C-alpha positions as CSV (number, residue, x, y, z in Angstrom):
1,M,169.1,146.6,102.1
2,R,165.8,145.1,103.3
3,G,164.5,146.2,106.7
4,G,166.7,149.2,107.2
5,C,165.8,151.8,109.8
6,D,162.8,153.7,108.5
7,R,161.7,155.4,111.7
8,G,163.5,157.3,114.5
9,F,167.1,158.4,114.8
10,C,169.8,156.4,113.0
11,L,173.4,157.7,113.2
12,T,174.9,155.6,110.4
13,Y,174.0,156.0,106.7
14,Y,174.3,152.3,106.0
15,K,171.6,151.2,108.4
16,L,169.0,153.4,106.8
17,S,166.3,152.2,104.5
18,Y,166.5,153.3,100.9
19,R,163.7,155.8,101.4
20,R,165.6,157.4,104.2
21,K,168.9,157.3,102.2
22,L,167.1,159.2,99.4
23,I,165.8,161.8,101.8
24,R,169.2,162.2,103.4
25,T,170.9,162.5,100.0
26,I,168.6,165.3,98.9
27,W,168.9,167.4,102.1
28,T,172.6,166.9,102.2
29,F,172.9,168.1,98.7
30,V,170.8,171.2,99.4
31,I,172.6,172.1,102.6
32,G,176.0,171.4,101.0
33,S,175.1,173.6,98.0
34,L,174.2,176.5,100.3
35,I,177.4,176.2,102.2
36,V,179.5,176.1,99.0
37,A,177.6,179.1,97.6
38,A,178.2,181.0,100.9
39,L,181.9,180.2,100.8
40,L,182.2,181.3,97.1
41,F,180.4,184.5,98.1
42,M,182.9,185.2,100.8
43,R,185.9,184.4,98.6
44,P,185.1,186.0,95.2
45,E,188.8,185.6,94.0
46,V,188.1,181.9,93.6
47,L,185.6,182.7,90.8
48,Q,188.4,184.3,88.8
49,K,189.4,180.7,87.8
50,P,186.1,179.1,86.9
51,A,187.6,175.7,86.1
52,F,188.4,175.3,89.8
53,V,184.7,175.8,90.6
54,I,182.8,174.4,87.6
55,V,184.6,171.0,87.3
56,P,184.3,169.9,91.0
57,A,180.7,171.3,91.2
58,A,179.7,169.3,88.1
59,L,181.3,166.2,89.5
60,L,179.5,166.6,92.8
61,I,176.2,167.2,91.1
62,L,176.7,164.0,89.0
63,V,177.6,162.0,92.1
64,F,174.6,163.2,94.0
65,A,172.2,162.7,91.1
66,A,173.5,159.1,90.6
67,Q,173.2,158.4,94.3
68,A,169.7,159.8,94.4
69,A,168.6,157.8,91.3
70,Y,170.1,154.6,92.7
71,N,168.4,155.0,96.1
72,Y,165.1,155.9,94.4
73,S,165.1,152.9,92.2
74,K,166.0,150.5,95.1
75,W,163.3,152.1,97.2
76,Q,160.7,151.6,94.5
77,A,161.8,148.0,93.9
78,E,161.6,147.3,97.6
79,K,158.2,148.9,97.8
80,R,156.9,146.7,94.8
81,E,158.4,143.6,96.5
82,T,156.6,144.3,99.8
83,Q,153.3,145.0,98.0
84,Q,153.5,141.7,96.1
85,N,153.9,139.7,99.3
């Protein structure tokens, strides 16, 4: 996605540059993790069945890591391309 929004406010994720997508992925993961931790703290009976917590958490971590890695690699490729021109 060459020429995405890299400054200012942009409401849609798909119009962002890869650098901004990476930043948004990271802060969304951090805030989402804090919210999930707070919910688990308020509902300790859910922790009695760890498979209901560990499996979805592991899947979400893998998805966020893959998304962050993809956005980082695309951002670096875009940066190298603009430096060559």
